[in-house]
N, C-alpha and C positions, 0 to 999 in steps of 0.2 A: 321482572327486575332482578329477581333474585340469582338468574342464570348471568345476567350482565354485571352487576353491583355482589361484593361480599360484604354483607352488613355484620358478619362473625357473628351470627346469631343474636342479632340485635342490639349487640355490645358497642357497635361503632356508631355515635351520632356526632354528627360535628358540623360546623358553619363557619365560612371564610369570615375573618376578623379584619384583616387588613391587605391592603396589596400596593407593593412599595418599589422603590429603584433603588437599589445599591452601587455603590461605585468604588471601585481599587484601583490603586495606582503603586507601581511599581517602576523602578527603572533597570533594565535589561542592558546588556553592550550595545544594543542597537537605538538605544534612547529610552524614554519614559514610555511606559505603558498602560494606558487607563481600561478598564474593564468598565462596562455596566450592567446590570442583571437586575432584571425585573422578579421580584420574589413573594409568593404570598404566605400569607400567616393565617392558617387555620386552628380554629379552637374544636377540640375534639372532647367529650366526657371522658374523665378519667375511667382506665379500666388498666390493670395488668396483663390483661392477654391483649389488648388494643397497642400500649405499650411497646410489648413483645413484638408484638407483628409488625410494627412500623418502624421496627430497629432494621428490619431486612427490607430491601429494595422494595419500594411499592408505587403505582398510579394512582390519583386519585381523579374522580369525576367533579368538574364544580356547576351544578347546574345554571345556564343561564337563558333567561328568556330571551328570541330575537323575534324581529317582523315575521321571517317564516317558521316561528314555532318555537318549542322549546330544544336547546342543545345541551351538551356538558362540555366544558372545555378541560381537556388535559392536562395535567399539571404530575410531574415528578418528584416526588418527597427526597430530602435531602438530609433533614436533623428532624429529632424529634427531641422535646424538653417536658417533662413532667412537671406542672406549676402546680403551687399553694397559695393560697390570698396572703397567708401570713410572711412567705419568703420575700415577698415586698417590701417587708419594714425590717427585717434582718440585715444590721448592717456592723461594722466592726464598731461604729461609735456606740452602738447600743451595748450598756451595761452585760456584762457575762452572765449573771444572773439570769437577766431578762432572756436574752439570747439562747439561754439553755432550755429555759421554760419555752418558747416558740420553738425551737427545733424538736422538744419532746413532742409537742402539740402536735407539727407537722407530720411527724414520723407516725402519730398513731391516728393521723387521719386518712391517709392515703386511701386506706379501704372504706368506702361506703360514705364519705363527706361530701358534702354540695360545694367545699372552697376548694377544691382540686380539679385541676383538668390538664390537659396535654398540648401544648403549642405545636404544631406541624408545619413545619419551615418547606417550602415545596417551590418549585420552577417550573416554567412552562415548557410545553414541549411543540408549542404553536400547533397545536393539531385538536379539532375538535369531534366531539361522536355524538352523531345523529342515532335515535332510537327509530326504526322500520319495523313494520311488521314481518315477523321472521327473522330480525337481526339487526344487527348495528352497520354504519357506514363510517368511514374517517374520511376526512379531508384537511387541509391547511388552513389556519385560521389565526388571525392575531387580534381576535375578541378580546377585550378587557373583563374580567369576572367583577362581580357585583358585589359588593360587602355585605355581608349576613347571608348569602347564599350558602344552600345545602351542598356539602361534600359528601361522596361517596367513594370507598377503594375499589377500584375496577377487580374484577373476579379473574382468576385462572383462565378460563375460556375465552374472556375478553380480550386479555395480553395476548393471548394465542392468535386472536384474530387481530389483533391489533400489528402483531411483530413479525409473526412466523410466514414465511412462502410456502405456501402448498407444495411438498415435495421436494422441496430444497435441500440441500447437503446440511447434515446437523454439525455445530461448532462448538456447540458447550451447551449447558445448562442455566437458565436464567436465575439466577439467584433471588429467594425467596418466592419461586413460585415453582421449584421442580420442576420446570418445564423444557423439553430440550429447544433450542434455539435453531431454526431451520432458517440457511440463506442462500441466495442463488449464489452458487461458488463462482460461477463464469462473470459475472460482475465484481465481486471481491478482486480477480486478478485482473480484467480487461481495462480498469479503472484505476489503479494502482492501490497500494495498501503501506500503511506506516505501523511499527511496532515500537512503541517508547517504554520504558520502564528501566529502573535500577539495575545494577549487578546483582545477578542472583535472583531476578522476579521471572524467569521462566520466559525469556523473550524468545531463544532458538528453539527451546521445546514447543512451543505455540506454532513459530514458523515452519517447524517440523511437522507437526500435527498437519496443518493447514496445506503444506506440500501435497502430502499425503493425500490429502481430499481433493484436490487439484488434477494428480495423476490419476485418480479412480474417477473421477467425473468430467475432463475437459479432455476432449479428442484430440490426437497426434499432440498436446503440448510438449514443448522441452522445457526443462526449468535447469536454471544454469546460476549455481550459489557461489560467490564472491565470499572467501570464508579467511578472514585474517586471525581469527582466534583456535581455532582448530575443533569445532566443535561437530559441524555438519556430517562428516563421514561417518563420526559413531551414532548420532542422533539416526541416521536412516540407513545404516550400515544395512537392515536386512532388505533392503530395495535395489542391493547390488548395484550404485550407482558405479559410474565412470569418474573418477577423480584425478586432475591433473594437477600438477605442483611443480613449483620451481627450483623444490628441494629433491636432493639427490637421496634416494632412501634405499640403495643398491638391492632394489628387489626383499629389504629384509621386513618383514612383518613386525618385529619388535622396534626397529627405526620409526614406522609408522606409529603405531601405539603410542611410542614419546613423544611423539608430536602434537597429539591429539590431549585436546580438555575430555578427560573421561568424569563424568558427574559421580559423585559420592554415593549420592542414592541411585542411581544405576548398578554400581558396584553390589548393592545389596541384593538387588534382583538377578544380577548375572555374574557368572565365573569370568573372571578376565581372560581365563584362556579361550573360552568359547568365543569372546570378542576377537583373539587374537586368530583363532582357526578360521572366523569369517573373512578377517583380512587377507589371511593366506589364501582364501579359495579366490578372493578378487584378485590377487597377483597373480594368479596360476591363469586367471582367464583373461588376463589382460588389460583389466579394468584401472589400474593405477599406473599413470605414465609422467610421462616429464611433459612439463611445459617452457618451450622455449620463450627466451622475450626477445629473439632475433628480428631485426627490420624486416617488413617484407620488401622483396627488390622493387627499385625505383622504375616508375615508369611514365613514361613522357605523357600527359593528357592529350586527348584526343576528344576536340570542344568544339564549340562552335566559333571560338576566338581565332580557331586554327584556318577555318574557312575564312572567316570575315578577312583577316590580314593576309591570305594569299590574293583572294579578288579584289581585297581594296587595294593592294601594291600595284596589281595591273591597273586599275582604275585611275589611282594617283598620277602614273606614267603620262598618261595622256598620248600613249601611243600606239600600235597597231594592238587590238583586242578591247582598247580600254571601252569602248562604248557598249560591247557584249557586256564587259565587268559590270559597267552602270547600271544595265538593267540587270544582271543578274545579284547585284546588291539591292537594290530598290525591291528583288523579289524574296530574297532573303530575310531583308529588314522587318519585311510585311510577315513573313513566317514566326519570325521571334516575336513582334509585338502580338499577333494573334494567339499565339501558343503560351506566352508569357515566359520565353527562353532569355539566357542571359548568357552572356559570351563563354561564361564557364560551365555551362550544360554542356554534359557529357554525351558522346554517341551513345553509351549505354543506355542513358537515360530516355533519349530519342527511339533508341531501338524498342523499348518498354510500351511505346504508343504506337502502332502498324500505322495509324491514319498519316502521323506528323514523320515517320520515316517513309512513308513513301511519296509526300509530298517534298521532303526535304530532296530527296532521291530524283525525282522529276525537276528540281530548279538546278542542279548539278547536273545531272545528264544533259537540258536544255543549253546549258552555258557550255557543257562539255563539246555538243555536235555542232555550235556555234563558232567554236576556233578551227584551228588546222589539227589535223586530228596527229600531226606527229611532233606539237611544238609539248615544249614541258609542261606547260602549263594543264593541257589535255592529260598528259600521263600522272600528274599529279591531283589532279581532279579523278582520274579513273583509280588512283589508289585510296583516294577517301571512300569514293564507292565501295570500293572492296571493305574498307575496315569497316563500313557502318553498317555494311549487308551480312559480316560474317559472324558466325556464332562465339560470342565472348566466354570464355573461361570463366566459373565462378571462385576460383581457387582451389576449389575442393580436389579437382582432377588434375590439379599440378602433383604430380607424385614428387619433387623435389623440394615443395616448400614447406617448411618447419612449422612444427607444430606451435604456432604463436596464437597469442589472441585474436589476429583477422584470421587465420585457418579455423581457430574455435567457431568464429561469427560465422564462417560461411557453412563448416559443418552442420553446426545446430538449425541454422536457417533453411537453407536451400540444400544441404547435403545429408549423409547417411547418419549424423548422432543426432538421435531423438532419447526421450525419456529424462533422467535425471542425472545431471552433470554439477559435480563439486570441483571449484577452483581453489585449491588451497597456496595460499601465497603469505607467509606469515612478516614480512618485510612490508611497512605500512606504503614505503615510497614506490617499489616494484608492482605492489597490490594497485595503487593507483595509474600507474603508464598500464598495467594491464585491462583494468577497469576502462578508462579513456579511450585504448585501441579497440577494446572488443565491441564497446557502444556506439562508436564512431563508423567503425566497418559495417556492423549490424543494421544500423539507420541506412548508412550507403546502398547496404546489398538490398534493402527492402525496399528503396525508393527506384533502383535501379534494375532489380532482377524481377521483382513481384515482390507481394509480401509473404508468399513461401508458408512456413512452419510456424504456429505461434509460439512466442519466445517467451518465457517469464525470468527476468532479471531479477536475483535476490542479491540485495548488496547489506550484508552484515558489518557492524560496527561503523556505520556510515556518517558518523560524526568525522570520519578519517576519509570520507570520498567527497562529500557536499558541506564543508565547514562555511562558516560566513565569513571567514577571513582565510583569504587566500593566496598562494606564491607560486609562480612559476617553476622555481628550482627544486621544489619538494613534489611538484605533478598535483597541487591540491585545488591550482588552476585549470589544469586539460580537464581532472577527472570533475571538477563541480561543473564545468561547462557542458560534459559528454552526459552526465546523468542529469541535469535538468532539462536538456535537450530529449532525451530519452522519457522523459517525465511528461514534458509537452508536447512532443511529435510520437512517440509511440503508438499510441492508441490506435491510430489510423492504419498502422502499419502491421499491427497484432503482436507490438511490441511492448511489454508490461514490466513494471517495477514495483518491486516491495523493498523498505528500506525499512532497518533494526538501529535503534540506536538508545542510548543512556543519559546521553548530554545534550537534551533537546535544544537549550537555548543557545548551543553552538553551532544549531544548523543552519543554513541556506534558508530562507524564510522563503523565497522564492520558489524554491522546490519542495517546502512543506506544503504549500498550499494548491499545487498539483495533487497533493492525493485526495482521494473520496472517500477510503476507510481508514479506520485506524484503533488500534487497540491501546490500550494505555493503562500500565500496572503502577506500581509505587515511583513515585518522583519525589522525594524527599526534599529537594530544592525547589524553593516557593516560586524563583523566577523561570524553573522550567514548566512551572504547571502554568504560569501565567503566558509564557510564549503561546505554550499549547489551546490554552484559552483562547490568546488573540490569534491564532490564526487558524483556529476551526469554528471562531464564533460560537465557542461553547462557555456555558454558565460557570464561572469559576467554584460555585458552591456546590455544583457539582462534580467538578472535578477535584475538589478538595477533599471528597471521600475517598480517592485513591489511596489515599495515606493509611487508610484502613483496611487495605486489601492484602488478603495471604497470598503466598507463591500458587501462581496457576489460575487465580482471580485477576478478572480485567473489564473495565469499563470499552466498550465497544459502538463506536458511532460508524453509520455507513451511510453516504448519499443515494448509494447504489443498490447493496445487496440486500437489505431487510426490505421487508414489505413497503413499511412506511419510512421515509427517508431523514435521515440526521435526528434520530431518536435516541438519546444515551441509554444504552442498555447495560447492567452489571453480571457478568458471566462467569462460572466455573469452568473453565475448558479441560476437556481430556489430557492425560499424562501420556504422552509420547513414549516416553521410557518404558510402560507398562506394556504399550504396543509393540513394542521393540524385542522388549523381554518371550512375549508369548511368538511373536512372529520369526525370530531368531534362529529358530531348530530347523526352518525349512531352508536356510542358508547352508547351516553347519552340516545336516543330516543328508539334504537332498543331491540330486546327481549336480554335475560341475556346469557352472554357469556359461552358456554359450555365448559368443558375440555378435551382436548384431550388425 
């Protein structure tokens, strides 16, 4: 038992005194939000050591008999309140002299008095812990604890068994346990992630650190960061990223440096000239390039509707070849019904399925051979067959195509561009257009050309791209639609998304609900915290503790990446700036960077 629980050398002794439901209501831009939470009130014997321990994040197990035997319902501590019996009678209505006497008595009684105790407020994790010979097992549970049941603090070893993925990537240290939290980094990418916190809490610092872990631990992945604030080039400078920008830097390192936000804390670790030297090396290697917003050349869509109109027109005339046309139309309609195709289904989509391509070719060939070989209809069908069977260019092979968002999507998904790519566009309207075009083309390519290389798209300042209120003229409508489509559909095409934002209440809630992992830091606005709690079914009592977090500390919740899903965890994450400072010497002193 001592290995499973931490009784603090006998000092922790506690029982459940009450179990209740709390309700909070707030009015947001979307309307009224009401949150309901279950809360346990545990009464513990007073001890300074216990009080101090419970100020740090802790998990407690409440003993619960069941028909299957004894189990422990796991709760997470959200608040502690030292209590004294006489505190209940201290009121402003009591005369001052008597109040002073009460307070002096309370002060003397904290050590060793039977009239003191600690109220421990905890919220359910929705897990139970069963003790088995040789260890413990965890499973989801909605059991209600029984008043009066014993409470125990989970030991460090038990918490590791509860949350940490064996052999996973380390993303930070569990507060209160000095325990590295290891997660499945692939699930953190595959199922989308959000980073939410006020300005200065370290969102870009954390995202940069995790991008490092993704590039280290995920084979062949490409990470594309859309950056409007100019933070990520500096944060990830030692990784020698490709950087594309709509800005004209004229090949001057100082212009590039002037466009980027350099943290004061980083300038305390590195001299500015070292950063400038690293940027100059990237320029020499051709890794900082101009992004064009020129529209791609227009192409006439080659789709099933083109074939239907051609053959349908012949059938409708009721003249020569109309019978053959009716037969071909019946076959074509059956082909579309079985395959689930529409009129706007393109030849590229058909060509992606060899069986469908062969069937459509057979239908067209049968029709062509049933009519006169020298007729214009036969020649049109032959042209369609050639278009259906020819190798289509992905766009990367077109040497004249400008380096625009469509080119970038082709290059990262099916072309030669891999690793880390930063897209710096400081003008929000242009950035929204670029994101919309990039995402739309990326998804189209993956649907029609095959999934290709896995791509993680990072959207910084997400409130600019997926706001809850949109307009067409500033491209918020287009970027909102595109990013939401990426979040909804991307997983099955190996296209993932991370979003970072400081204004949660202004985000598209439908998009938020597609995230399976999220990091939350300080959100001073009450309604921002309410939106997070509502969107992710998180206890507000727990979320309220984020107001006490320091820079680099986060509340982390994941449906996929942790060993047990949806358990809120308080983390201290590594400082990306320290990693950057120690690694940058490779880029400055090392050989010239080669272009892949």
